[in-house]
N, C-alpha and C positions, 0 to 999 in steps of 0.2 A: 499674553493670554494665559490665564490660570490653567493649571493642570489638575486632574483628578486621579488619585491613586487607584489602580485596578485592584480589586479585592482578590483574596485567595480563591473564593468560590468562583469568581469570574475567570481566573486563570485555570482552574480545574475544568470549567466548561470549555475553555479554549483547548485544553489538553484532550478532552474526550472528543472534540470535533476533529482535531488533528489526527487522532488515532483512527477515527472513522475514515478520514481522507486516505490514510495509509492502507487500510483494509480495502477500500474501494479500488485504489490504484493497483494493489496486489491482485485483486480478482480480475481486473482488466488485463493485467500482464499475463496472468495464468490462462486467460481466454485467448491469448495470441498477440496482443498489442504490446510488444516489448518496449516501444517508445515510452510507455507509462513509467519506466524506470526513472525517467527524468523528473516526473512529478513526485515520485517517491523520494527522490533526492532533495527536492525543494522542501517537501514537508519535513524530512529528517533534519534539514538545515534549521528550520524554524524551531524544532524541538531541541537541538543539541549544540549548535554553533554559537560560541560565546566569545565576544571580543569586548574591548572598551566601549565600542559604539553599537554593538549588536548583542542584545540580551536574549539568550535562549530561554525558551519556555520552561524547560526542566530546571535550569539554574534559578529562575525566578521562584520556582516552587521548592527549591532546595532538594531536587531529586537527581541531580547529575552525580551525586556521590554514591548512589546505589550501585549494586553490582549488576552488570549486564550479561545477558546470555551470550556466550561465545561458541559459535559452531565451526570456526575456522580450523583447518588443519594447521598446526604450528609451522611457521616458516623456518626452513633450514638453509642458511646461506651456503652451505657446502654442497647442496643439491645442484648438479650440473644442468638439470632440466628446468624449464619454466615452471612457475608456481601459480596455481589458481585455487587458493585454499578454501574458498567459500562455495565453489561449484564443481560439478563433475561433468563428464562427457557421456552422452548416451546416443544410441541408434534409434531413429524414429522414422515415420513415413517419409519425411523430407530429407532423410540422411542423418548425418552426425551433427549434434548441436550440444551446447552447454545446457545444463539444467541446475536449478537451485536445489540444494539438499532439503531445505525446509526442516522438517523434523526427522528426516531419514539419514542423518549424518552417520557415516559408517564408523567413525572413530569416536563417537559420543560427543557430549557437550560439557561445558564448564562455565563457571561464573567468574567474571573478570571485572576489576574496578574500571571506572569509565575511562580514565586517561589511557591505560594500557590497551583497552578495547578500541578506543578511537584512533590511536596511533599505531596499532599493530599492522605489520605488513601482511596483506592478504593476496596480492598479486606481485609477481616479479617476472619480467620478460626475459628473453634470451640474453640480453645485454645486462641483466641484473638491475635494470631500472625498476624501482619498486613503487607500489601504490598502497596506501593505507585506506581504512574506511573513511577517514577524514578527507583525504585528497580526492577520493572517488566522489564522495557526496558533494564537496564544494565545486569540483570541476563540472560534474553533471548539472548542478543547480545554477552556478554562477556564470559558467562559460559555454555550456553545450546544450542549452535549451530549456532547462528546468524552470528558471526564472529570468534568464538573460542569455543572449547569444553573442559571444565575443567574435570580432572579426578574425582573431587569431587564437590558436590553441597551443598549449605547451607541446613541444615536439614529442616527448615521451608518450603523452596521452594520445596525441594524434596517431602516432605509430601503432599504439595498442588498438585503437578503434578502427583505423582504416587500413593499416598495412600488416596486420596480424603479427605484431612483434613478439607475441607469445609463442608463435611458431607452429601450432598444431594444424595439420592438413587432413582432409578426408578424400579418399580415392573414390571417384564416381564412375559411372558406366563409361566405357571407352578408355579407362585408365587415367582420366584427368584428375590431378590433385588440386583441390580447391581449399582455400583458407577457411577455417572455422572462426567466425567472427561473433562478437557480442559478449565477450567475457565480462566487460565492464557493466553491461546491462543486467545480466544474470547475477553478477555479484551484488549489484544494488538491490535486486529482488531479495537476496538472502539477508542483506543488511536490514532491509525493512522487516523481514521476518523476525530477526533478532530483536529489533526495537519493539515490535508488536508483542512478542512473547514477554519481554522484560516489563513492559507497561501493563500487561494483563495481570502481573503479580503485584501491582501497586494499588494502594487504596485511593480510588478516584471518586470517593463519595463526596457530594456537595452537601453542605449542611442545609437542613430545612428550617426556615424561620418558624419560631414558635408562635402559635396564634395567641393574640391577646384576648383576655376575657372581656366580653361586652356586657 
């Protein structure tokens, strides 16, 4: 069967659509549906994940070489505590929970080339098992419900998600210590924010065909 090359304008329309998917998922997450992080991961995978058999949208447009907004606190391997560089902890009506910094990063932001941004450690648990933006995006999308559900999960990710391997606890009424869960979901929300802000600085204009004289 013959194939037809997708034009640059068509790719740009896809990109604008994927950007709207991210914004819609971010709004749903912010409204309280934290499971939306998995759809943000699936969209981010479409935009960024490049292999011999999987062509990312940004790579097809020659945009993966651009500098990405980086809001993460730099990872320090000498730190004896767990690291969650993309998110903070806050007290709310339901108790203590993670939150995505969005544009309120206390340490400021910087621009980073794509490879360093994609492979940067943004979470490290008590055993120093680390997670990058890439590993979070691919696990959430390929294994944990974004686009596929695997019958088995990587042990380190499973411990992070279900067993609070990052270790933070909140004391509730009666003196009960309960785990604070969801660091992977809130971190994905912040990753989506970085991608949205990065793409908002790009030229996404689709060319308009010139009208022929009649």
